[in-house]
N, C-alpha and C positions, 0 to 999 in steps of 0.2 A: 749431496753425499758423494764422495770420490771412491773409486775402486782402489782398495789397499794394494791389490796386485799390481795395478798400473802405476801407482805412486811408487812403488819399489822398483819396478822394471824401468821406469823412466829416469831414474837417478843412479848413476854409476857409483856415486859415493855420498850417501846420506850420513856416513859416519857411524855413530851409535844412534839407536832409535828405540822409543818406547811407544807401545800401542796398548791402550786400555779401553775396555768397553763391556758389552754384554752379548752373550751368544744369541744366535738367531732364534733359539727356542725359549729365550728369556730366563733360562734356569741357572746359567753359569756367569760369574764375573770372570773376565778374560783379560790376560795381559800377555804380552810378548816384549822381549828385550833382546836386541841383536847388537853385535859388535863387528866392525870391519876394520881393515888395516891397509895401509899403503907401505909402511916400512916393515923390514923383516922382524923388528922388535914387537910391533903391533900384531903382526900375523902369528907370532909364536906364542899363542895362548889357546887355552881350552876352558870351558866351564865345568866345574865340578860342584857336586852337592855338598852343602855345609849346613847341618841342622835342617831347619825348614826352608833355608835359602840357598844360595849358590855363591861361589867364589871363582874369580879368574885364577889361573895357574899357568905358569910357563909350560908349554908343551916339551920343549927341549931346555931344561935349566942351564945347560952349558952355553946356550946362546942368549940368555937373558941379559939384556943391557941395563937401561934405566927402569926400575920397577915402579917409580913413583906415581906415575899416572895410568899404568896399565894393570897393576895387581890390586884388587879391591873386592869388596862384597857387593855385587850389584842388587841382590835381593836378600831381605831380612824380614822376619815376621815378628810383630809385636802385638800379642793379644789377638784382636779382631783386624788388625792393620797389616797390610803386605806393603812394603816399601821397595820400590824399584827405581834405581838411579844408574847414571853412567860414571860414578866415581866413589870415592871414599866419603862423599856426603850422605851415603846410606847410613854410615854410623853416627854422623852428625844428627840426622833426623831421628834415628832410633833413640839416641841418648837424650835428645831434647824432648821428644814425646813421652819417654819414660819419666822424665822429671816434671812433666805437666805443661810443657810448651805445645803450641799447635804446630802443624806442619809448616806453615809460613813463617812462624817465629823462630823455629829451629834453624832455618836456612839464612837468617839475617846476618850470621857471622861468616857466611861463605860467599864466594863470588866465582866468576868463571876460572877456567884452569890457566895456570901461569906458563902457557906454552907459545908465547908471542912468536911470530906475528898473527898466529891463528886465534889465540885467546879462546879456545874451544868452550862453548857454553856448557854449563852444568845443567843437565835435564834430570827431573825427578818426578816420580809418581807415587801416589798413595791410594790404596784401595781399602775401604772400610766395609766388612760384610758382617752383619750382626742381626740375628733375629729375623731373617728373611728379608732385610732391607740392605741396599747397596748404594754406596755413592763413592766418587773418587775425585782425586784432585791431581793437577799437574803444575809443574814449576819450570821456569827457565831463568837462569842467571847468566847474563851476557854482557860483553863490552858494549860501549856506546859506539856502534858502527866501526869497530876496530880500535877505538880509543880506550886504552886500559885505565885512564884516570877516573872513569865512571862506570859503575856496575848498574845495569838496568835489570830490575827484578819483576817478574811477572808470574802470577798464580792464577789458575783456572780451576774452577770447581764444577763438578757435575752431579746433581742430585737425581737419583732414580733414573739412570740412563735407559734409553730405549732398547728393546730387543734388536739385535743385528746392527747395532751402531756402536761406533767407538771413536777414540781420538788418537791421532798419530802425531808425535813430536820427535824431532831428530836434531842432531847437532849441526849439520851443514845443508845448505841449499843444494850444493853439488860439488864437484871436484874443482880444484883451483889452487893457486898460490899467491896470497894466502887463501886458506879455505873460507868461503863465505858462510857466516852464521845463519842459522834458522831465522826466519822472520815471521811475525804474525801469530795468530792463534793456532793452537793444534789443530791439525786437519781433520775434518769429520770424514770417517771411512767406514766401509762395510765390515761387519765381522760375520764370516759364513762358515758352515761346516762344524763338525765335531773337533776335538782337540788334535786328532791325527791328520785330518784333512787341512785344518788351519795351519798346523806346523809345517806340513809339506808345502802348502802354497807360499808361505812366507819364505822359507828357505830357498825354494826354487826360484822365487822372484828377485832375491838378492843377487847383486853382480857376482858372477862366478869367481873372478879374480880377487876381488876385495873382501868377500864375506869371510868371517872367521868362526863365529859361534851364535847360537840361537837358544833362548830359553822361552818356553811357553807354559802358562799355568792357567787351568780352568778351576774355579772355586765354585762349589755348589752353594747357592745363595741361601738355601733353606738350612742346610746342615753344616756348612763351613768346610766340609771335606774337600780335598783338591786332588787334581791329577797334574803331573808335571812332565814335560818333555824337554830334553836337552839334545841339541845337534852340534857337533863340533867338526869342523873341516879337517882338522888334525886328528888322526885316528892312531 
């Protein structure tokens, strides 16, 4: 298991990232989603609440350039399922599962983002909390080592995750031109502290220049009730 704090501190530009796991006391399903930016367009964003989820919004609408890949709903809730993604595939998963498809099936019509030469991976997570039981899944859709002619699709599922343990997936290995895509399985990381301590740790560990917004949710596995924290660099 790796230290989530060290994983974040050692990477100046992981891009967008999803952490899903279980609290150290075993009582809460945990997720965090963060966004970062290098361009003024990417940095001109905040998270706002929308229903049981959140949406990205331009902090200064007058400076908004291309909204196609930066304005979306990263988090939506469908019954006992919480969907967390780095793009508008949140809606694809929501609509697919509402019509009877599985998490994996719903993503078969999507691929990486059309932002060559980066071809940013689409990363997604699904948390299912029902009747005192909890499992989650993660997905990444990425180009074939930078070749956009092939989309590589990977889904990882985790039944009854252990207390204090999570998985971390993000879009980029680090900074670069083009940006190198995430490789391998989601990283096993520690989940420590209550929601406020965890939120503070993640936010402080992200690169100060590049971080933009952070969403954290702790869901009570027995009751389904949840707490949410949102941190925006733009105030």
